[in-house]
C-alpha positions in Angstrom: 5.3 91.3 -87.1 6.4 88.4 -89.3 8.9 87.3 -86.6 6.1 87.2 -84.0 4.0 85.1 -86.3 6.9 82.8 -87.0 7.7 82.5 -83.3 4.0 81.7 -82.5 4.0 79.1 -85.2 7.1 77.5 -83.9 5.8 77.4 -80.3 2.5 76.0 -81.6 4.3 73.2 -83.4 6.4 72.4 -80.3 3.3 72.3 -78.1 1.6 70.0 -80.6 4.6 67.6 -80.6 4.6 67.5 -76.8 0.8 66.7 -76.8 1.2 64.0 -79.4 4.1 62.4 -77.4 2.0 62.5 -74.2 -1.0 61.0 -76.0 1.2 58.1 -77.3 2.3 57.4 -73.7 -1.4 57.4 -72.5 -2.3 55.1 -75.4 0.4 52.7 -74.4 -0.8 52.8 -70.8 -4.4 52.0 -71.8 -3.1 49.1 -73.9 -1.2 47.8 -70.9 -4.5 47.7 -69.1 -5.7 45.3 -71.8 -7.8 47.8 -73.9 -7.7 47.2 -77.6 -7.2 50.7 -79.1 -8.2 51.2 -82.7 -6.8 53.9 -85.0 -10.0 54.1 -87.0 -13.3 55.5 -85.5 -15.6 53.0 -83.8 -18.8 53.4 -81.8 -16.9 53.1 -78.5 -14.7 55.8 -77.1 -12.3 55.5 -74.1 -11.6 58.8 -72.4 -8.4 58.8 -70.4 -8.4 60.7 -67.1 -12.2 60.8 -67.1 -12.8 57.9 -64.7 -14.2 57.9 -61.2 -10.7 56.7 -60.1 -9.4 60.1 -61.1 -12.1 61.8 -59.0 -14.3 62.8 -61.9 -18.0 62.8 -61.1 -19.9 60.3 -63.3 -23.1 62.3 -63.2 -21.4 65.4 -64.7 -19.5 63.2 -67.2 -22.8 61.5 -68.3 -24.3 64.9 -69.0 -21.3 66.0 -71.0 -20.9 62.9 -73.2 -24.7 62.7 -73.9 -24.5 66.0 -75.7 -22.9 64.3 -78.7 -25.5 61.6 -79.3 -27.3 58.6 -77.7 -24.8 56.8 -75.5 -24.2 54.6 -72.4 -21.5 55.5 -69.9 -20.2 52.1 -68.7 -19.6 51.7 -65.0 -16.1 50.7 -64.2 -14.5 49.7 -60.9 -12.4 52.7 -59.8 -10.6 53.1 -63.2 -8.9 56.4 -64.2 -10.5 56.2 -67.6 -14.1 56.1 -68.8 -15.7 54.1 -71.6 -18.6 55.5 -73.6 -20.6 53.4 -76.0 -22.4 55.5 -78.7 -25.3 54.4 -80.9 -23.2 54.9 -84.0 -19.7 55.7 -85.2 -20.5 59.2 -86.3 -21.6 60.2 -82.8 -18.6 58.6 -81.3 -16.3 60.5 -83.7 -18.0 63.8 -83.0 -17.6 63.2 -79.2 -13.9 62.1 -79.5 -13.0 65.2 -81.5 -14.9 67.6 -79.3 -13.7 66.2 -76.0 -10.0 65.9 -76.9 -8.2 68.2 -74.5 -11.4 69.1 -72.5 -10.8 69.9 -68.9 -13.2 69.0 -66.1 -12.9 70.0 -62.4 -12.2 67.1 -60.1 -14.5 66.4 -57.1 -12.2 66.6 -54.1 -9.4 68.9 -55.2 -9.1 72.2 -56.9 -7.6 70.5 -59.9 -8.6 69.7 -63.5 -8.7 66.4 -65.4 -7.5 66.8 -69.0 -9.3 64.3 -71.4 -7.6 62.3 -74.1 -9.9 60.3 -76.4 -9.3 57.0 -78.2 -11.4 54.4 -80.1 -12.0 50.9 -78.8 -12.3 47.6 -80.7 -14.2 45.9 -77.9 -14.7 46.2 -74.1 -13.0 43.9 -71.6 -16.0 42.4 -69.9 -14.2 41.9 -66.6 -13.9 45.7 -66.3 -17.6 46.4 -66.6 -18.4 46.4 -62.9 -18.8 49.0 -60.3 -17.5 49.3 -56.8 -20.7 50.5 -54.9 -22.1 49.4 -51.7 -24.2 46.2 -52.1 -27.5 46.0 -50.3 -26.7 42.5 -49.2 -24.1 41.8 -46.5 -21.9 38.7 -46.2 -23.8 35.9 -44.4 -23.3 36.3 -40.7 -22.3 40.0 -40.7 -24.4 42.2 -38.4 -24.3 45.9 -39.1 -25.8 48.3 -36.5 -25.6 52.0 -37.6 -25.5 54.9 -35.1 -24.6 52.6 -32.2 -23.1 55.7 -30.5 -24.1 59.4 -30.6 -21.6 62.1 -31.7 -20.8 63.1 -28.1 -20.0 59.6 -27.1 -17.9 59.1 -30.2 -15.8 62.3 -29.5 -15.2 61.3 -25.9 -13.8 57.9 -27.0 -11.6 59.6 -29.6 -10.2 61.9 -27.0 -9.3 59.0 -24.7 -7.7 57.1 -27.6 -5.6 60.1 -28.6 -4.4 60.4 -25.0 -3.3 56.8 -25.0 -1.5 57.1 -28.3 0.5 60.1 -26.9 1.8 58.4 -23.8 3.8 55.4 -22.7 2.1 53.2 -20.1 2.0 49.7 -18.6 -1.7 49.4 -19.3 -1.4 49.2 -23.1 1.1 48.5 -25.9 1.5 51.0 -28.7 3.2 50.4 -32.0 3.5 52.1 -35.4 3.0 49.8 -38.3 3.6 50.8 -41.9 0.0 51.8 -42.7 -1.5 52.5 -39.3 -0.9 53.2 -35.5 -2.1 50.4 -33.2 -2.9 50.1 -29.5 -3.2 46.8 -27.7 -5.1 46.1 -24.5 -5.5 42.9 -22.5 -3.1 41.0 -24.7 -0.8 42.1 -27.5 -2.1 40.9 -30.9 0.8 39.2 -32.8 0.4 40.0 -36.5 2.9 37.4 -37.6 0.8 34.5 -36.2 -2.5 36.3 -35.8 -2.7 35.3 -32.2 -1.7 36.3 -28.6 0.6 34.9 -26.0 -1.9 33.9 -23.3 0.9 33.7 -20.7 1.9 37.3 -21.2 -1.2 39.5 -20.6 -0.9 43.3 -20.4 -1.2 44.1 -16.7 -4.2 46.4 -16.6 -6.6 44.6 -19.0 -9.1 46.7 -21.0 -9.3 50.4 -20.4 -12.1 51.8 -18.1 -13.3 54.2 -20.7 -14.7 51.5 -23.0 -16.6 49.6 -20.3 -19.9 51.3 -21.1 -19.5 50.7 -24.8 -18.6 47.0 -24.1 -21.8 46.7 -21.9 -23.9 47.8 -24.8 -22.2 45.4 -27.2 -22.9 42.6 -24.8 -26.5 43.7 -24.5 -27.0 42.9 -28.3 -26.9 39.2 -27.3 -24.5 38.1 -30.1 -21.3 37.7 -28.0 -21.0 34.4 -26.1 -18.6 35.9 -23.5 -17.2 39.2 -22.5 -14.1 40.2 -24.7 -10.7 40.4 -22.9 -8.6 41.7 -25.8 -8.9 45.0 -27.6 -7.0 46.3 -30.6 -7.4 49.9 -31.7 -6.2 50.9 -35.1 -5.8 54.6 -36.1 -5.9 55.0 -39.9 -4.7 58.2 -41.6 -6.1 59.1 -45.0 -4.6 56.6 -47.5 -4.0 53.9 -44.9 -5.5 50.4 -45.3 -5.2 46.8 -44.2 -4.8 43.7 -46.5 -7.6 41.2 -46.8 -7.6 38.7 -44.0 -9.6 36.4 -41.7 -9.0 36.8 -38.0 -7.5 33.8 -36.4 -10.3 31.2 -36.0 -8.5 29.1 -33.3 -7.1 31.7 -30.9 -10.3 33.7 -30.6 -13.9 32.7 -30.1 -16.6 32.7 -32.8 -17.8 36.3 -32.7 -15.7 39.5 -33.2 -17.1 43.0 -32.8 -15.8 46.2 -34.3 -16.8 49.8 -33.7 -15.7 52.5 -36.2 -15.2 56.1 -35.1 -14.2 59.3 -37.0 -14.1 58.9 -40.8 -16.2 56.7 -43.0 -14.5 54.0 -45.1 -15.4 51.1 -47.4 -14.6 47.6 -46.3 -14.1 45.0 -49.0 -15.3 41.4 -48.3 -14.0 38.6 -50.5 -14.5 34.8 -50.6 -13.3 32.1 -53.0 -15.8 31.6 -55.8 -18.0 34.6 -54.6 -18.4 38.1 -55.9 -16.7 40.8 -53.9 -19.0 42.8 -51.5 -18.1 46.4 -50.7 -19.7 47.6 -47.5 -19.8 51.3 -46.5 -18.6 51.8 -42.9 -20.1 55.0 -41.5 -18.9 56.6 -38.3 -20.3 55.2 -35.0 -21.2 51.8 -36.7 -21.0 48.5 -34.9 -20.1 45.4 -36.9 -20.5 41.8 -35.5 -18.6 39.1 -37.4 -20.5 35.8 -36.9 -20.8 32.6 -38.9 -19.6 32.8 -42.5 -18.4 36.4 -42.2 -16.2 35.3 -39.3 -14.7 32.1 -40.8 -15.0 32.2 -44.6 -15.0 35.8 -45.8 -11.9 37.9 -45.8 -12.2 41.6 -45.1 -9.8 44.4 -45.8 -9.6 48.1 -46.6 -7.9 49.5 -49.7 -5.2 52.1 -49.3 -6.8 55.2 -50.7 -7.6 58.8 -49.7 -11.2 58.9 -51.0 -14.1 56.5 -51.6 -16.6 56.5 -54.4 -20.2 56.2 -53.2 -23.7 56.4 -54.5 -22.8 54.9 -57.9 -20.1 57.5 -58.6 -22.3 60.5 -57.8 -20.5 61.1 -54.5 -16.7 61.1 -53.9 -15.9 61.4 -50.2 -12.4 62.2 -48.8 -11.3 60.1 -45.9 -10.1 61.7 -42.6 -8.6 60.0 -39.5 -10.5 56.9 -38.6 -10.4 54.7 -35.4 -11.4 51.1 -35.4 -12.0 49.3 -32.0 -11.9 45.5 -32.4 -12.9 43.3 -29.4 -11.9 39.6 -29.2 -12.3 36.9 -26.6 -9.1 34.8 -26.2 -9.4 31.0 -26.2 -7.4 29.9 -23.2 -7.7 26.1 -23.3 -4.1 25.8 -24.4 -3.0 27.6 -21.3 -4.4 25.1 -18.8 -1.3 23.0 -19.0 0.9 26.0 -18.4 2.4 26.1 -21.9 2.3 29.0 -24.3 -0.5 28.8 -26.7 0.5 27.7 -30.2 -1.9 27.8 -33.2 -2.2 24.5 -35.0 -2.6 24.4 -38.8 -3.5 21.3 -40.7 -2.1 20.8 -44.2 -5.0 22.0 -46.5 -7.1 19.5 -48.2 -9.5 21.8 -50.1 -9.4 25.1 -51.9 -11.0 27.1 -49.1 -8.5 26.0 -46.5 -5.6 26.6 -48.9 -6.8 30.1 -49.8 -7.2 30.9 -46.1 -3.7 29.7 -45.3 -2.1 31.5 -48.1 -3.9 34.7 -47.2 -2.8 34.7 -43.6 0.7 33.1 -43.9 1.8 34.3 -47.4 0.0 37.4 -48.7 -0.5 39.2 -45.3 3.1 38.4 -44.2 4.8 39.8 -47.3 2.8 43.0 -47.0 4.0 43.4 -43.4 7.7 42.5 -44.0 8.1 44.1 -47.4 10.7 46.7 -46.5 12.9 44.3 -44.5 12.4 41.6 -47.1 13.4 43.9 -50.0 16.6 44.9 -48.2 17.7 41.2 -48.1 16.8 40.5 -51.8 18.9 42.9 -53.8 21.5 40.5 -55.3 20.2 38.5 -58.4 20.9 34.8 -58.6 23.5 34.1 -61.4 21.6 31.3 -63.2 18.4 33.4 -63.4 20.4 36.2 -65.0 22.0 33.7 -67.3 18.6 32.5 -68.5 17.5 36.1 -69.1 20.6 36.9 -71.1 20.1 33.8 -73.2 16.8 35.1 -74.6 16.7 36.9 -77.9 17.3 40.7 -77.7 14.2 42.8 -77.1 12.2 39.9 -75.6 9.1 40.8 -73.7 9.4 39.1 -70.3 7.0 38.8 -67.4 8.4 38.2 -63.9 5.5 36.6 -61.9 6.1 37.1 -58.2 8.7 39.8 -58.8 8.8 40.9 -55.2 10.7 44.2 -54.9 12.0 43.9 -58.5 15.3 42.2 -58.1 15.3 41.0 -61.7 13.4 43.8 -63.4 16.5 45.9 -64.0 19.2 43.3 -64.7 18.8 43.0 -68.5 18.4 46.3 -70.2 18.1 44.7 -73.7 14.7 43.2 -72.8 11.3 44.8 -71.8 10.7 43.4 -68.3 7.3 43.6 -66.6 6.7 42.5 -63.0 3.7 41.4 -61.0 3.2 40.3 -57.4 0.4 39.6 -55.0 1.8 42.0 -52.4 0.8 45.6 -52.7 3.7 46.7 -50.5 6.3 45.0 -52.6 4.8 46.4 -55.8 5.0 49.9 -54.2 8.7 49.3 -53.8 9.0 48.4 -57.5 7.3 51.6 -58.4 9.6 53.6 -56.3 12.4 52.1 -58.4 10.5 53.0 -61.6 10.0 49.4 -62.5 6.9 48.7 -64.6 4.8 46.4 -62.4 1.3 45.6 -61.2 -0.6 43.7 -58.4 -2.3 40.5 -59.3 -3.0 36.9 -58.3 -0.6 34.4 -59.9 -3.4 31.9 -60.3 -5.3 34.3 -62.6 -2.9 36.5 -64.5 -4.7 39.6 -66.0 -2.8 39.3 -69.3 -3.7 38.1 -72.8 -2.7 34.7 -73.9 0.6 34.6 -75.7 1.5 38.1 -74.8 5.1 37.4 -73.7 8.2 35.8 -75.1 9.3 34.4 -71.8 8.3 34.3 -68.1 10.3 33.8 -64.9 8.8 32.7 -61.6 11.4 32.6 -58.9 10.6 31.4 -55.4 6.8 31.6 -55.8 5.4 28.2 -56.6 6.4 26.8 -53.2 3.9 29.2 -51.5 0.8 27.5 -53.1 -0.7 25.2 -50.5 -2.1 22.4 -52.7 -0.9 20.5 -55.8 -3.9 21.7 -57.8 -3.0 25.3 -57.1 0.7 24.7 -58.0 -0.3 23.2 -61.3 -2.7 26.0 -62.0 0.1 28.5 -61.4 2.3 26.8 -64.0 -0.6 26.7 -66.4 -1.0 30.5 -66.1 2.7 30.9 -66.9 2.2 28.8 -70.0 -0.9 30.7 -71.0 1.0 34.0 -70.8 3.8 33.1 -73.2 3.6 32.6 -77.0 4.2 29.2 -78.7 7.9 28.5 -78.4 8.1 30.9 -75.4 10.5 29.9 -72.5 9.7 29.8 -68.8 12.1 29.5 -65.8 10.7 28.3 -62.4 12.6 28.1 -59.1 11.1 26.4 -56.0 12.7 25.7 -52.6 14.1 22.1 -52.3 13.8 19.8 -49.4 17.2 18.5 -50.4 19.5 21.4 -49.1 22.7 19.5 -50.1 23.7 18.5 -53.6 26.8 16.4 -54.3 27.7 16.8 -50.6 27.8 20.6 -50.9 25.5 22.5 -48.5 23.3 25.3 -49.7 24.0 28.9 -48.6 20.8 28.6 -46.4 22.5 25.8 -44.3 26.0 27.3 -44.5 24.8 30.4 -42.5 24.3 28.1 -39.6 27.4 26.3 -38.2 25.2 23.6 -36.7 22.7 21.9 -39.0 22.1 18.6 -37.2 20.1 19.9 -34.3 17.6 17.1 -34.9 16.2 16.9 -31.4 15.2 20.6 -31.5 13.7 20.2 -34.9 11.6 17.2 -34.0 10.1 19.0 -31.0 8.5 21.4 -33.6 7.1 18.6 -35.8 3.6 17.7 -34.8 2.2 14.3 -35.2 -1.0 13.6 -37.3 -4.2 14.6 -35.6 -7.3 12.5 -36.5 -5.3 11.1 -39.4 -4.4 14.6 -40.7 -0.9 15.9 -40.9 -0.2 19.2 -39.2 2.2 21.9 -40.4 5.5 21.9 -38.7 7.1 25.2 -37.6 10.6 25.0 -39.1 13.8 25.9 -37.2 15.7 28.3 -39.5 19.0 27.2 -41.0 18.4 23.5 -40.4 17.4 20.6 -42.5 13.8 20.3 -43.6 11.9 17.4 -41.9 8.7 17.6 -43.9 7.5 19.2 -47.1 4.7 21.4 -45.8 5.7 23.8 -43.1 5.8 27.3 -41.6 9.1 29.1 -41.8 9.7 32.0 -39.4 10.8 35.5 -40.5 12.1 37.7 -37.7 11.6 41.4 -38.3 12.3 44.2 -35.8 9.9 47.1 -35.8 12.1 50.2 -35.1 9.1 52.5 -34.7 7.6 50.4 -31.9 7.2 52.2 -28.6 7.2 48.8 -26.8 10.3 47.2 -25.5 9.1 44.0 -27.1 9.4 45.3 -30.6 10.6 42.1 -32.4 8.0 40.4 -34.5 8.1 36.8 -35.9 6.0 36.1 -38.9 5.3 32.5 -40.2 5.4 32.0 -44.0 3.9 28.9 -45.5 6.1 26.7 -47.8 5.8 23.5 -49.7 9.4 22.4 -50.3 9.9 20.2 -53.4 11.4 16.8 -53.6 13.7 15.7 -56.5 11.7 15.3 -59.7 8.5 16.7 -58.2 8.5 20.0 -60.0 9.4 18.3 -63.3 6.6 15.8 -62.7 4.0 18.6 -62.2 5.1 20.3 -65.4 4.9 17.0 -67.3 1.2 16.7 -66.4 0.4 19.8 -68.6 -0.1 18.9 -72.3 1.3 22.1 -73.8 4.4 22.0 -71.7 7.8 20.6 -72.7 10.5 20.4 -70.0 13.8 21.4 -71.6 16.0 21.2 -68.4 15.7 20.3 -64.8 18.4 21.1 -62.2 19.3 21.8 -58.6 20.7 25.3 -57.8 21.8 26.1 -54.3 18.9 24.6 -52.4 16.3 25.0 -55.1 14.8 22.7 -57.8 14.6 24.5 -61.1 13.0 23.8 -64.5 13.2 25.5 -67.9 10.0 25.0 -69.9 8.9 25.6 -73.5 5.3 26.1 -74.6 4.5 23.7 -77.4 
């Protein structure tokens, strides 16, 4: 009997140690989110695994936590944790001790969420929001529910499924990373967000949507009958990055019909609060005015949506989106292929739009191919990292697929990037990383010993945004912290030695070909040139092609070209930007294989 008691005691102690170890890991994760955990009891309790992002019903949770005293359950935007503010410390302590290890059934799966409780010093105000459907829509967005009945919806779905399953000359089918796409009338080119007006798909739009299109035209919002249709099939967990449909290649009104599953569409605009709009099956959306030109729309990659202020968690199923566009054909009257024209941005709104369509969206699409070409670290970047004191905490801003996150085991490296797809690749490699905007890093001031920002600054479309990006790097590091920045140089030769970028092309003086792609100023405004790869740069602001082959495409024309925006730097330009910032000291400026580089210190 004594041996059994001893064995049980030993097992109990081992279990307790495992639980303590797990709780320490959870605590570190919460702190990484910016929560200030306190070892002593406070009136605010954070409960790990109790958030609506972990599919825990907020109504049931409110009923549970209120049993321990007067409290408020704060509403958070899809977080995996919950924050409860009690009237006094005694009630909070009672709740934390009682709820530790408590299990609650999740809403959409036959699983339990195990609670771990901690005390908070204060609440990050930026987190106290809630992703619910707003009653107001973006200006210009028209929403018409139940535009079809269920029988009409199912008939359309049957026709779409048939087209997905066959090869035909009347449509183009392709499998993208996060969805299956059908094109009718013209193939939508995701790299440039336009179509080739001289290469229409032979049969035009399918017959089975004619009645639907008649009814859309009858609303009176469309100026002309659409001649291009893109159908997206979304599996549960699929999404699409925030974007604005091309404003030059298509006319002023877009229409979209949603079939099958519900979803939530996120609308964002520079300087405005995000608006989340619930998209029910059989709903028609008409994008006009501001919603067409100024608001970006996208769908998060998730398998469920949180509705009705957290009281309802709904699982997504297969969804079909039919988007109708009318192609602008003026460019085709001369017999040449339509080319979208972009002006160099002169304000924040234009810069944000350009970066969204020709930086963020592109990297999300080319992430796998891009990652496969960016495995080898650059020697001077590794040299900088190795020069830092051992056990330095380093942030890699614009880490991409994590090329530098694993090169220096003696440091703690954390990566962040604007691309969800690239961060997913980092996570597959088990690199600590998160998604964020480099113009507003979600980190506390002075949190890091050093930062690196490699091949990122050149993607910001105005000088103001480039300076803001540098200021954010400086804010992130402590006083005396070091920063390394690399940006593409317009000077691709140094001391008569060509960069590797030029060396890969035996001919670099194809000046006649280059000049044909450089557009002259229009109305006194300089247009972006489309660069010819592996040649000398002819202006600082340009679009650089990335050719990527989609091996899953059913179309013979499976090669896609994506245009990425760059501002290539002149000699001393990067150093001059840094010198404009008061707390910045430039320790070194140099040229490295086609890039201008600076090492900074925060003073």
